[in-house]
ROKEKOL-813603 format. One record per atom (N, C-alpha, C): x, y, z; residue number from 1; chain. Coordinates in Angstrom, 1 decimal, decimal comma. Example, Ala and Ser with C-alpha at 12.3 -4.5 7.8 and 13.67 -1.06 7.14 Angstrom:
2
+--------+--------+--------+------+-------+
:     c1 :     c2 :     c3 : resi : chain :
+--------+--------+--------+------+-------+
:   13,2 :   -5,7 :    7,8 :    1 :     A :
:   12,3 :   -4,5 :    7,8 :    1 :     A :
:   13,2 :   -3,3 :    7,8 :    1 :     A :
:   12,8 :   -2,2 :    7,1 :    2 :     A :
:   13,7 :   -1,1 :    7,1 :    2 :     A :
:   12,9 :    0,0 :    7,9 :    2 :     A :
+--------+--------+--------+------+-------+
! end
This chain:
100
+--------+--------+--------+------+-------+
:     c1 :     c2 :     c3 : resi : chain :
+--------+--------+--------+------+-------+
:    8,9 :   23,3 :   27,9 :    1 :     A :
:    9,3 :   22,2 :   27,1 :    1 :     A :
:    8,2 :   21,9 :   26,1 :    1 :     A :
:    8,6 :   21,7 :   24,8 :    2 :     A :
:    7,6 :   21,5 :   23,8 :    2 :     A :
:    7,4 :   20,0 :   23,6 :    2 :     A :
:    6,2 :   19,6 :   23,3 :    3 :     A :
:    5,8 :   18,2 :   23,1 :    3 :     A :
:    6,3 :   17,7 :   21,8 :    3 :     A :
:    7,0 :   16,6 :   21,7 :    4 :     A :
:    7,5 :   16,1 :   20,4 :    4 :     A :
:    6,3 :   15,8 :   19,5 :    4 :     A :
:    6,5 :   16,0 :   18,2 :    5 :     A :
:    5,4 :   15,7 :   17,2 :    5 :     A :
:    5,8 :   14,4 :   16,4 :    5 :     A :
:    4,9 :   13,9 :   15,7 :    6 :     A :
:    5,2 :   12,7 :   14,9 :    6 :     A :
:    6,2 :   13,1 :   13,8 :    6 :     A :
:    6,1 :   14,3 :   13,3 :    7 :     A :
:    7,0 :   14,7 :   12,3 :    7 :     A :
:    8,5 :   14,8 :   12,8 :    7 :     A :
:    8,6 :   15,3 :   14,1 :    8 :     A :
:    9,9 :   15,4 :   14,7 :    8 :     A :
:   10,5 :   14,0 :   14,9 :    8 :     A :
:    9,6 :   13,1 :   15,4 :    9 :     A :
:   10,0 :   11,7 :   15,6 :    9 :     A :
:   10,5 :   11,0 :   14,3 :    9 :     A :
:    9,7 :   11,2 :   13,3 :   10 :     A :
:   10,0 :   10,6 :   12,0 :   10 :     A :
:   11,3 :   11,2 :   11,5 :   10 :     A :
:   11,5 :   12,5 :   11,5 :   11 :     A :
:   12,8 :   13,1 :   11,1 :   11 :     A :
:   14,0 :   12,5 :   11,8 :   11 :     A :
:   13,8 :   12,4 :   13,1 :   12 :     A :
:   14,9 :   11,9 :   13,9 :   12 :     A :
:   15,2 :   10,4 :   13,6 :   12 :     A :
:   14,1 :    9,6 :   13,5 :   13 :     A :
:   14,3 :    8,2 :   13,2 :   13 :     A :
:   14,9 :    8,0 :   11,8 :   13 :     A :
:   14,5 :    8,8 :   10,8 :   14 :     A :
:   15,0 :    8,6 :    9,5 :   14 :     A :
:   16,5 :    9,1 :    9,3 :   14 :     A :
:   17,0 :    9,8 :   10,3 :   15 :     A :
:   18,4 :   10,1 :   10,3 :   15 :     A :
:   19,3 :    8,9 :   10,5 :   15 :     A :
:   18,7 :    7,8 :   11,1 :   16 :     A :
:   19,4 :    6,6 :   11,2 :   16 :     A :
:   19,3 :    5,8 :    9,9 :   16 :     A :
:   20,4 :    5,5 :    9,2 :   17 :     A :
:   20,4 :    4,9 :    7,9 :   17 :     A :
:   19,7 :    3,6 :    7,9 :   17 :     A :
:   19,9 :    2,8 :    8,9 :   18 :     A :
:   19,2 :    1,5 :    8,9 :   18 :     A :
:   17,7 :    1,6 :    9,0 :   18 :     A :
:   17,2 :    2,5 :    9,8 :   19 :     A :
:   15,8 :    2,8 :    9,9 :   19 :     A :
:   15,3 :    3,4 :    8,6 :   19 :     A :
:   16,0 :    4,3 :    8,0 :   20 :     A :
:   15,6 :    4,9 :    6,7 :   20 :     A :
:   15,5 :    3,8 :    5,6 :   20 :     A :
:   16,4 :    2,9 :    5,6 :   21 :     A :
:   16,4 :    1,8 :    4,6 :   21 :     A :
:   15,2 :    0,9 :    4,7 :   21 :     A :
:   14,9 :    0,6 :    6,0 :   22 :     A :
:   13,7 :   -0,3 :    6,3 :   22 :     A :
:   12,4 :    0,5 :    6,0 :   22 :     A :
:   12,3 :    1,8 :    6,3 :   23 :     A :
:   11,2 :    2,6 :    6,1 :   23 :     A :
:   10,9 :    2,7 :    4,6 :   23 :     A :
:   11,9 :    2,9 :    3,8 :   24 :     A :
:   11,8 :    3,0 :    2,3 :   24 :     A :
:   11,3 :    1,6 :    1,7 :   24 :     A :
:   11,8 :    0,5 :    2,3 :   25 :     A :
:   11,4 :   -0,8 :    1,8 :   25 :     A :
:    9,9 :   -1,0 :    2,0 :   25 :     A :
:    9,4 :   -0,6 :    3,2 :   26 :     A :
:    8,0 :   -0,8 :    3,5 :   26 :     A :
:    7,1 :    0,2 :    2,9 :   26 :     A :
:    7,6 :    1,3 :    2,4 :   27 :     A :
:    6,8 :    2,4 :    1,9 :   27 :     A :
:    6,1 :    1,9 :    0,5 :   27 :     A :
:    6,8 :    1,0 :   -0,2 :   28 :     A :
:    6,2 :    0,6 :   -1,5 :   28 :     A :
:    4,9 :   -0,2 :   -1,2 :   28 :     A :
:    4,9 :   -1,1 :   -0,3 :   29 :     A :
:    3,7 :   -1,9 :    0,1 :   29 :     A :
:    2,6 :   -1,0 :    0,7 :   29 :     A :
:    3,0 :    0,0 :    1,5 :   30 :     A :
:    2,1 :    0,9 :    2,1 :   30 :     A :
:    1,4 :    1,7 :    1,0 :   30 :     A :
:    2,2 :    2,3 :    0,1 :   31 :     A :
:    1,6 :    3,1 :   -1,0 :   31 :     A :
:    0,7 :    2,3 :   -1,9 :   31 :     A :
:    1,1 :    1,1 :   -2,2 :   32 :     A :
:    0,2 :    0,2 :   -3,0 :   32 :     A :
:   -1,2 :    0,0 :   -2,3 :   32 :     A :
:   -1,2 :   -0,3 :   -1,1 :   33 :     A :
:   -2,4 :   -0,5 :   -0,4 :   33 :     A :
:   -3,3 :    0,7 :   -0,3 :   33 :     A :
:   -2,6 :    1,9 :   -0,1 :   34 :     A :
:   -3,4 :    3,1 :   -0,1 :   34 :     A :
:   -4,0 :    3,4 :   -1,4 :   34 :     A :
:   -3,3 :    3,1 :   -2,5 :   35 :     A :
:   -3,8 :    3,3 :   -3,9 :   35 :     A :
:   -5,0 :    2,3 :   -4,1 :   35 :     A :
:   -4,9 :    1,1 :   -3,7 :   36 :     A :
:   -6,0 :    0,1 :   -3,9 :   36 :     A :
:   -7,3 :    0,7 :   -3,2 :   36 :     A :
:   -7,1 :    1,2 :   -2,0 :   37 :     A :
:   -8,3 :    1,7 :   -1,3 :   37 :     A :
:   -8,9 :    2,9 :   -2,0 :   37 :     A :
:   -8,0 :    3,8 :   -2,5 :   38 :     A :
:   -8,5 :    5,0 :   -3,2 :   38 :     A :
:   -9,2 :    4,6 :   -4,5 :   38 :     A :
:   -8,7 :    3,6 :   -5,2 :   39 :     A :
:   -9,3 :    3,2 :   -6,5 :   39 :     A :
:  -10,7 :    2,6 :   -6,2 :   39 :     A :
:  -10,8 :    1,7 :   -5,1 :   40 :     A :
:  -12,1 :    1,1 :   -4,8 :   40 :     A :
:  -13,1 :    2,2 :   -4,4 :   40 :     A :
:  -12,7 :    3,1 :   -3,6 :   41 :     A :
:  -13,6 :    4,2 :   -3,2 :   41 :     A :
:  -14,0 :    5,1 :   -4,4 :   41 :     A :
:  -13,0 :    5,3 :   -5,3 :   42 :     A :
:  -13,3 :    6,1 :   -6,5 :   42 :     A :
:  -14,3 :    5,4 :   -7,4 :   42 :     A :
:  -14,3 :    4,1 :   -7,3 :   43 :     A :
:  -15,3 :    3,3 :   -8,1 :   43 :     A :
:  -16,6 :    3,2 :   -7,4 :   43 :     A :
:  -16,7 :    3,8 :   -6,2 :   44 :     A :
:  -17,9 :    3,8 :   -5,4 :   44 :     A :
:  -18,3 :    2,4 :   -4,8 :   44 :     A :
:  -17,3 :    1,6 :   -4,6 :   45 :     A :
:  -17,6 :    0,2 :   -4,1 :   45 :     A :
:  -17,1 :    0,1 :   -2,6 :   45 :     A :
:  -17,9 :   -0,7 :   -1,9 :   46 :     A :
:  -17,5 :   -1,1 :   -0,6 :   46 :     A :
:  -16,6 :   -2,3 :   -0,7 :   46 :     A :
:  -16,0 :   -2,7 :    0,4 :   47 :     A :
:  -15,2 :   -4,0 :    0,4 :   47 :     A :
:  -16,2 :   -5,2 :    0,1 :   47 :     A :
:  -17,4 :   -5,1 :    0,7 :   48 :     A :
:  -18,3 :   -6,2 :    0,4 :   48 :     A :
:  -18,7 :   -6,3 :   -1,0 :   48 :     A :
:  -19,0 :   -5,2 :   -1,7 :   49 :     A :
:  -19,4 :   -5,2 :   -3,1 :   49 :     A :
:  -18,2 :   -5,7 :   -4,0 :   49 :     A :
:  -17,0 :   -5,2 :   -3,7 :   50 :     A :
:  -15,9 :   -5,7 :   -4,5 :   50 :     A :
:  -15,6 :   -7,1 :   -4,3 :   50 :     A :
:  -15,8 :   -7,6 :   -3,1 :   51 :     A :
:  -15,6 :   -9,1 :   -2,8 :   51 :     A :
:  -16,6 :   -9,9 :   -3,6 :   51 :     A :
:  -17,8 :   -9,4 :   -3,7 :   52 :     A :
:  -18,9 :  -10,1 :   -4,5 :   52 :     A :
:  -18,5 :  -10,1 :   -6,0 :   52 :     A :
:  -18,0 :   -9,0 :   -6,5 :   53 :     A :
:  -17,6 :   -8,9 :   -7,9 :   53 :     A :
:  -16,4 :   -9,9 :   -8,2 :   53 :     A :
:  -15,5 :  -10,0 :   -7,2 :   54 :     A :
:  -14,3 :  -10,9 :   -7,4 :   54 :     A :
:  -14,6 :  -12,3 :   -6,9 :   54 :     A :
:  -15,8 :  -12,6 :   -6,5 :   55 :     A :
:  -16,1 :  -14,0 :   -6,0 :   55 :     A :
:  -15,2 :  -14,4 :   -4,9 :   55 :     A :
:  -15,1 :  -13,5 :   -3,9 :   56 :     A :
:  -14,3 :  -13,8 :   -2,7 :   56 :     A :
:  -15,0 :  -13,3 :   -1,5 :   56 :     A :
:  -14,3 :  -13,3 :   -0,4 :   57 :     A :
:  -14,9 :  -12,8 :    0,9 :   57 :     A :
:  -14,4 :  -11,4 :    1,2 :   57 :     A :
:  -15,2 :  -10,7 :    1,9 :   58 :     A :
:  -14,8 :   -9,3 :    2,4 :   58 :     A :
:  -13,5 :   -9,4 :    3,1 :   58 :     A :
:  -13,3 :  -10,4 :    3,9 :   59 :     A :
:  -12,0 :  -10,5 :    4,7 :   59 :     A :
:  -10,8 :  -10,6 :    3,8 :   59 :     A :
:  -10,9 :  -11,1 :    2,7 :   60 :     A :
:   -9,8 :  -11,2 :    1,7 :   60 :     A :
:   -9,5 :   -9,8 :    1,2 :   60 :     A :
:  -10,5 :   -9,0 :    0,9 :   61 :     A :
:  -10,3 :   -7,6 :    0,4 :   61 :     A :
:   -9,7 :   -6,8 :    1,5 :   61 :     A :
:  -10,2 :   -7,0 :    2,7 :   62 :     A :
:   -9,7 :   -6,3 :    3,9 :   62 :     A :
:   -8,3 :   -6,6 :    4,1 :   62 :     A :
:   -7,9 :   -7,8 :    4,0 :   63 :     A :
:   -6,5 :   -8,2 :    4,2 :   63 :     A :
:   -5,6 :   -7,6 :    3,1 :   63 :     A :
:   -6,1 :   -7,6 :    1,9 :   64 :     A :
:   -5,4 :   -7,0 :    0,8 :   64 :     A :
:   -5,1 :   -5,5 :    1,0 :   64 :     A :
:   -6,1 :   -4,8 :    1,5 :   65 :     A :
:   -6,0 :   -3,4 :    1,7 :   65 :     A :
:   -5,3 :   -3,0 :    3,0 :   65 :     A :
:   -5,1 :   -3,9 :    3,9 :   66 :     A :
:   -4,6 :   -3,6 :    5,2 :   66 :     A :
:   -3,1 :   -3,2 :    5,2 :   66 :     A :
:   -2,9 :   -1,9 :    5,5 :   67 :     A :
:   -1,5 :   -1,4 :    5,4 :   67 :     A :
:   -0,5 :   -2,1 :    6,4 :   67 :     A :
:   -1,1 :   -2,8 :    7,4 :   68 :     A :
:   -0,3 :   -3,5 :    8,4 :   68 :     A :
:   -0,1 :   -5,0 :    8,1 :   68 :     A :
:   -0,7 :   -5,4 :    7,0 :   69 :     A :
:   -0,7 :   -6,8 :    6,7 :   69 :     A :
:    0,8 :   -7,3 :    6,3 :   69 :     A :
:    1,1 :   -8,5 :    6,8 :   70 :     A :
:    2,4 :   -9,0 :    6,5 :   70 :     A :
:    2,4 :   -9,8 :    5,3 :   70 :     A :
:    1,2 :  -10,1 :    4,7 :   71 :     A :
:    1,2 :  -10,9 :    3,5 :   71 :     A :
:    1,3 :  -10,1 :    2,3 :   71 :     A :
:    2,0 :  -10,6 :    1,3 :   72 :     A :
:    2,2 :   -9,9 :    0,0 :   72 :     A :
:    1,3 :  -10,6 :   -1,1 :   72 :     A :
:    0,4 :   -9,8 :   -1,6 :   73 :     A :
:   -0,5 :  -10,3 :   -2,6 :   73 :     A :
:    0,2 :  -10,6 :   -3,9 :   73 :     A :
:   -0,3 :  -11,6 :   -4,7 :   74 :     A :
:    0,3 :  -11,9 :   -6,0 :   74 :     A :
:   -0,1 :  -10,8 :   -7,0 :   74 :     A :
:    0,7 :  -10,7 :   -8,0 :   75 :     A :
:    0,5 :   -9,7 :   -9,0 :   75 :     A :
:   -0,9 :  -10,0 :   -9,7 :   75 :     A :
:   -1,2 :  -11,2 :   -9,9 :   76 :     A :
:   -2,5 :  -11,6 :  -10,5 :   76 :     A :
:   -3,7 :  -11,1 :   -9,7 :   76 :     A :
:   -3,5 :  -11,2 :   -8,3 :   77 :     A :
:   -4,6 :  -10,7 :   -7,4 :   77 :     A :
:   -4,8 :   -9,2 :   -7,6 :   77 :     A :
:   -3,7 :   -8,5 :   -7,6 :   78 :     A :
:   -3,7 :   -7,0 :   -7,7 :   78 :     A :
:   -4,3 :   -6,6 :   -9,1 :   78 :     A :
:   -4,0 :   -7,4 :  -10,1 :   79 :     A :
:   -4,5 :   -7,1 :  -11,5 :   79 :     A :
:   -6,0 :   -7,3 :  -11,5 :   79 :     A :
:   -6,5 :   -8,4 :  -10,9 :   80 :     A :
:   -8,0 :   -8,7 :  -10,8 :   80 :     A :
:   -8,7 :   -7,6 :  -10,1 :   80 :     A :
:   -8,1 :   -7,2 :   -9,0 :   81 :     A :
:   -8,7 :   -6,1 :   -8,1 :   81 :     A :
:   -8,8 :   -4,8 :   -9,0 :   81 :     A :
:   -7,7 :   -4,5 :   -9,6 :   82 :     A :
:   -7,6 :   -3,2 :  -10,4 :   82 :     A :
:   -8,6 :   -3,2 :  -11,5 :   82 :     A :
:   -8,8 :   -4,3 :  -12,2 :   83 :     A :
:   -9,7 :   -4,4 :  -13,3 :   83 :     A :
:  -11,2 :   -4,3 :  -12,8 :   83 :     A :
:  -11,4 :   -4,9 :  -11,6 :   84 :     A :
:  -12,8 :   -4,8 :  -11,1 :   84 :     A :
:  -13,2 :   -3,4 :  -10,7 :   84 :     A :
:  -12,2 :   -2,5 :  -10,4 :   85 :     A :
:  -12,5 :   -1,2 :  -10,0 :   85 :     A :
:  -12,3 :   -0,2 :  -11,2 :   85 :     A :
:  -12,0 :   -0,8 :  -12,4 :   86 :     A :
:  -11,9 :    0,1 :  -13,6 :   86 :     A :
:  -10,5 :    0,6 :  -13,9 :   86 :     A :
:   -9,5 :   -0,1 :  -13,4 :   87 :     A :
:   -8,1 :    0,3 :  -13,7 :   87 :     A :
:   -7,3 :   -0,8 :  -14,3 :   87 :     A :
:   -6,1 :   -0,4 :  -14,9 :   88 :     A :
:   -5,2 :   -1,4 :  -15,4 :   88 :     A :
:   -3,9 :   -1,1 :  -14,7 :   88 :     A :
:   -3,0 :   -2,1 :  -14,6 :   89 :     A :
:   -1,7 :   -1,9 :  -13,9 :   89 :     A :
:   -0,6 :   -1,5 :  -14,9 :   89 :     A :
:    0,2 :   -0,6 :  -14,5 :   90 :     A :
:    1,4 :   -0,3 :  -15,2 :   90 :     A :
:    2,5 :   -0,4 :  -14,2 :   90 :     A :
:    3,6 :   -1,1 :  -14,6 :   91 :     A :
:    4,7 :   -1,3 :  -13,7 :   91 :     A :
:    5,9 :   -0,4 :  -14,2 :   91 :     A :
:    6,5 :    0,3 :  -13,2 :   92 :     A :
:    7,6 :    1,1 :  -13,6 :   92 :     A :
:    8,8 :    0,8 :  -12,7 :   92 :     A :
:   10,0 :    0,7 :  -13,3 :   93 :     A :
:   11,2 :    0,4 :  -12,5 :   93 :     A :
:   12,1 :    1,6 :  -12,6 :   93 :     A :
:   12,6 :    2,0 :  -11,4 :   94 :     A :
:   13,5 :    3,1 :  -11,4 :   94 :     A :
:   14,8 :    2,7 :  -10,8 :   94 :     A :
:   15,9 :    3,3 :  -11,2 :   95 :     A :
:   17,2 :    2,8 :  -10,7 :   95 :     A :
:   17,3 :    3,2 :   -9,2 :   95 :     A :
:   18,0 :    2,4 :   -8,5 :   96 :     A :
:   18,3 :    2,7 :   -7,1 :   96 :     A :
:   19,4 :    3,7 :   -7,0 :   96 :     A :
:   19,1 :    4,8 :   -6,2 :   97 :     A :
:   20,1 :    5,8 :   -6,1 :   97 :     A :
:   21,2 :    5,4 :   -5,2 :   97 :     A :
:   22,4 :    5,6 :   -5,7 :   98 :     A :
:   23,6 :    5,3 :   -4,9 :   98 :     A :
:   23,7 :    6,2 :   -3,7 :   98 :     A :
:   24,1 :    5,7 :   -2,5 :   99 :     A :
:   24,2 :    6,5 :   -1,3 :   99 :     A :
:   25,6 :    6,9 :   -1,1 :   99 :     A :
:   26,5 :    6,8 :   -2,1 :  100 :     A :
:   27,9 :    7,2 :   -1,9 :  100 :     A :
:   28,2 :    8,6 :   -2,3 :  100 :     A :
+--------+--------+--------+------+-------+
! end
């Protein structure tokens, strides 16, 4: 008997349309937070250093970057963060694909 892998579990779970819909809804926030972390690291900054630049606490930066956080940051917060690490924000909207 082979041991199930995370990939097998994910594939099986995403076969359920309700699970897939929820997964896709959460993936946007997860991707955003991963990008924030990558940008900060690319700028060579620690959370503490970025917090100092933004006149805030490290815990606020940590919460913003936490992929499991239930809080949603304001666009202005994301914009300040981006500028502090040398980026600007571009927003793109794409049509929702019909599942019919």
